[in-house]
N, C-alpha and C positions, 0 to 999 in steps of 0.2 A: 085146187087144180094146179098141176105143174105147168110150167111155161111152155114145155114142148109137147103138151097133149093136143090132140086134134080139137080144133075149134078155138084154140087160144091164139088171138091175133097179136100178142105181145111177145117180144123176145128180149133177152138180156142186153142187147146192144142199143135198145131205145130207138129203133128205127121204124117202129109202127108196122103196119101190115103191108104197105105198098112198096114198090120198087122204084119210086121216082127219084127224088134228089137225095135220098138216104144212101147209106153205104152198103146196103144189102142187095145182093143179086136175087135173092129169094127169101121167102119167109123162114125157110129152114136152114140156110147156110150162115157161116160166120161173116163178120164185117170185112170189107175190102181192105187189104193191107196198104194199098196206095193212099186211101182216104185217111187212114190213121197217121201215116208219115206226113201227109200234107198238113193235117191239123197241128202236129207237133212243130213243124217248120213255121207255121203261122204264129204259134204262140211265142217262139224264140224271136221271130222278127218283130213282133209287137214289143217285146221286152227291150230289144236293142234299138228300137226306133226305125226299123226298116219295114214298112208296110208294103205288102205285095199289091201292085195296082190291079184293079178289076179289069177284066176283059170287056170289050165293047158289047158283047152279047151276054153280059151278066155272069160269065163263068169266072173261075179263079185261075185263069190260065196265064197270067203275067209271069215274067222271069226276072229274078233279081238275085244277087249274091246274098248269102246268109249274113255277112258282115259288110256293111257298106261303109262309106266315108262320112257318116253322120256322127253324132255325139256318142255313139257306142264305143268307139275306139278310146275316147277319154276315160270312160268308165272302166274299160278293160285295163288301161294303163294304170289307173289309180288302184284298182284291185290287185293288179300284179305287183305294183310298188309296195303296197301294204304287206302282201304275202312275202315278198323278198326281204323287207325289213324285219318281219317276224322271224324269218328263217335265219337271217344273219344275227339276230339278237340271241338266238339259242346257242351261239358260239361263245358267249361270255360265261366265265366260271371263276370261282374263288378258290384259292389254295390256302389252307390254314397254315399258321406258323410252324406247326410240327410236321407238315406234309411237303411233298414235292409232286408236281404234276408231270407225268410222262405222256407226251403227245405222240400219238400214232397217226401217220398219214398213209392211208390205204393199207393199213396193217403193219407198216414198218415204222421203227422208232425214228422220229424226226428231231425232237428237242425235249429238254426237261426244264420246266418253268419253276420259278421261285414263289414263295408265299406272296399273296396279294391277288388283285383282280387281273385276270388274263383273258385272252381271246384266242380262239382257234376256228378254223373253217368248220362250219357245222357239218353234221352227219349228212351223207355217208362218206364224206371225204376224210375227216379227221375225228378222232375221239381221244379222250383224256382218261388216264388211270392215275388215281391219287394214291400215293404211298406214304405211310407214316414212318418217318425216319427217326423219330425220338422215342419210339416204343422200345423198351428194354426187354429182351428175351433171355431166358436163362434155362439151363438144364444141368443135371448132376451126372457125374461119371464116377463109377466105382469099379475097381478091378484089383485082382491079386497079381503082383508082378515080381519079377526076379531082379535083384540088384546086381551091381558089378561084382561084389564079393560073395555072390551065390547065396544070398539070403532071400527069403520070401517075405513080402510086406504087403499089407492091404492099404490101398490109396483111395481116397475119396476127395473129389474137388467139384466146385461149382463154376460154370462158365457163363458169363453174361456178355451179350452182344447186342448190336443194333444195326440198322441198315445205314450204310454210308453212301453207296452209289445206287440210286433207285433203278436205273435202267439195267445195270448188271444183275441186280437181284431179280428182276422180272424175266430177263431174256437170256442171260449167259449161262445159267445153271438151272437144271431141271428141278433140283431139290436142294436149295442152299443150306437149309437146316441140317439135313442128313450129311451133307458134305462137311459141315462144321463139326459134327459129332465124330465122323471118321477121322478128320484131321486131329481132333483133340486126343483121340485114342492113340494115334500114331506118335504124336510128340510127347505124350505122357510116358509111353513105354520107352521111348528113346531117352528121355531125361532120367527116368528111374534106372534104366539099365546102365547109365554112365555114372551113377552115384553109389557110394557105399552106404550101408545101412545106418551106421552111426551118424553120418552127415544128414541123412533123410530124417532120422528121428529127432535130431537136436537142432542145430542152427541152420540147416540147409533148406528149410521149408520155403522161406521167402525167395531164396535164390532159384529154387526149382520152379516156383510159380511164375517168376519173371521169365525164365527160359521158356516155359510152356506158352506163355502169352506171346512172346516175340516170334518164336519159331512157328507157332500156329497161325499168327497173323500173316507171316510170309507165305505159307502154303495157301491160305484163304485168298490172298491177293493173286496168286498164280492161277487159281481156279476161277477167278473173276466172279465170285459169288456176290459181291457188293456188300458183304458184312464186315463189321469192325468189332474185334474182341475188346470189350471195355474193361473187364476185370477177370482175374482168375483167383478164386478163393480156395486154397488148399487146406483141408482139415489135417490135424495131426495124424501122421501115419502110425499104424499099429501093426504088430505082428499077428499072424494067424492064431486062432483060438487054441489049437493044440499046444503051441509053444509060448503062449502068452505069459504064463507064470515064470518061465525061465527068463524071458525078456524083461519082465518087471524086476526080477532079482538083479539082472545085469544093469538096468537103469539105476536101481537103488545103490548098487556098488559104485557106479560112476558118480552119482551125486555125493556119496560119502567121500570118495576120492577128492572131488572138487572142494568139499567142505574142509577136509583136512589140509588140503593145499592152501586154501584161503587162511586157515588158522596159522599154518606155518609161515605164510607170507606176512601176516600181521605180527607174529612174534619176531620175525626177522626185522621188520620195520621198526619194532620197538627196541630190540637189543642192539642191533648194529650201530645206530646213531649214538647210543649210550656208550658202547665199547669204543667207538671212534673218539668220542669226547674224552673218555678216560685215558685213551692212548695219547691224545693230544696234550692232556694235562700232564701225564707222566713225561712226555717228551719236553714239555715246557719246563718242568721241574729239573729234569736232567740237564737241559741247556743252561738253566740258571745256576745249578750246582757247578757245572763245568766252568761257567764264567767266573763264579766265586772262587773256585780252586785256582784257576789261572791267575785271577787278580791277586789272591793271597800269596801265591808262589812268586808272582812278579814283585809284589811288595817286599816279601822276605828277601828275595835276591837283591833287590835294590838297597834294602836296609843293611844286608850283610856287606855289600860292596862299599856302602858309606862307612860302616864301622871299620872295615878293613883299611880304608883310607885313613881314618883317624888313628887306627892302631899303628900304622907305619909312622905316623907323626909322633905319637906319645904312647909307647907300648905299656909302661907301668900304669899310667892313669887309666888307660882303656881296659887293662886287665882287671884293675881294682873295681872299676864300674861294672864290668860284666859279672864279677864275683858277687858284688852286692845285689845286683838285679836278680841273679840266679837264686841266691839265698832268700831274697824277699819272696820270690815265687814259690820256693820250696816250703818255707815256713808259713806262708799264707795258706797253703793247702794242708798243713799239719794240725793235728789235734793236741799236740804237746804245748805246755805253758812254761815259759822260761821266766823266772823271777830274779831280779837283781837283789841279792841278799844284802849286799853292803848298804844300799840306799833305801832299803825297805824299812817300815816302821810297824808298830803294833796295831795301828788303826787302818791298815790297808784292807780293803774289801775286794775280794775276787769273786765275781759271779761266774763260777766255773761252767755252769750249764750254758750260759750265753757265750762264753769264750770258746767252749768246745764246738758249739753249733751256732756261730754268730750270723746275724743277718747282714750280708754284704751288700754294699751299694755299688762298689766298683769291682767286685770279685777278689778283693784283698782286704783282710781284717786290719792290716796296718794303715790302710787309707780310709777307714770308716770314720764316722763322726762321733763314735763312742769315746768319751773322755778317757776311759780306762785303757781301751785298746790304743788310743792315741798316745797315752803315757807310756804304754809298753813299747810303742814304736819309737819313742824318743829315748828309751833306756839303752844303755851301752851293752856291748857284747859281754858275756860272762868272763870273769877273771879265772885265774888258775885255781882258786879255792871253790869254785862253783861246781855244780853237778856235772857240767859238761867240760870236755877237754878244750884247752886253748887251740886256736886256729892260727896257722901260719898264713897270713894274708899275702905274703910275698910270693908264694907258690900256688895259692888257691887250693891247698889240700889240707886235711886234718892230720895232726901228728899223733 
């Protein structure tokens, strides 16, 4: 049987069938709203220690405030203090060594905190955004560009960057990574457009990479992206595929040129010092010969002057001595043999082979240590009956 069928004295409000002290005005109506509110107030009053005094006629008609001056205020204070402490404790946060904490106060940037334990006013007043500033980001850029000498070259490079200023990275640029890509393309085209093809293909790769890094960092700082370019790795530039063979031949010819130049330089380094040493030796020999000739000439002139002085003192003696010295030199270089027939004997032994080609010790056979030649040197001049004609010593001429 349902509770609202006729004859059922029970209702869901538990008021029974009468209309006395219960909250129903009839068996069929809902409970009185005033009674429900009164019961709720009595329950809170008992919890806080404020009991409503009974009326003298047994009713519940006394008046009192919901929160009196009893021990309920202490409980409220304790609960409030605990809740406040918990709320303030939510403001503590830790920043990792690789991070920076960007604190926003009511949505606006207030400060940037360093690694470690920090505190901020809890939500909804402040909040923290943690940014990793040590993470390295990289991207590649490849393009076909025109050089200053109107050649086409394919360039490929890799850009690496990281966050340097966290608040700039978050708030000053809508898309910092895209800005960095655009800046890279701009500075690469400028650097390639100002360089010749030979410089790009050979020794200019490192210089161009440094130029791209420095100029790109300047533009990135102007846009306040908060990024820092850490490195620019430029791959070896190469020509486009349709002309690659021709460029390879040109590069090979350049390498052959450098090789031949190095070989010529090595040959020059080997020959020039040797030639300089030979020239120095020849110069030294010439200088020595010069000094020798000058010394001999000086000695001859001094000797002649000395002989001239003696000649003025004794002309005959000096002339005789000059004649004898001259004949000694002439006969010493002659292969003829003069024999003193008058003083010779049958036992004389003449080694003609040694006399014609004698071994000289002082350049004169008459001065050698050979007994025979010494004897010949002591022999007199030939007489009128000899094979040679007599000599007029007074005039120093042959008659």
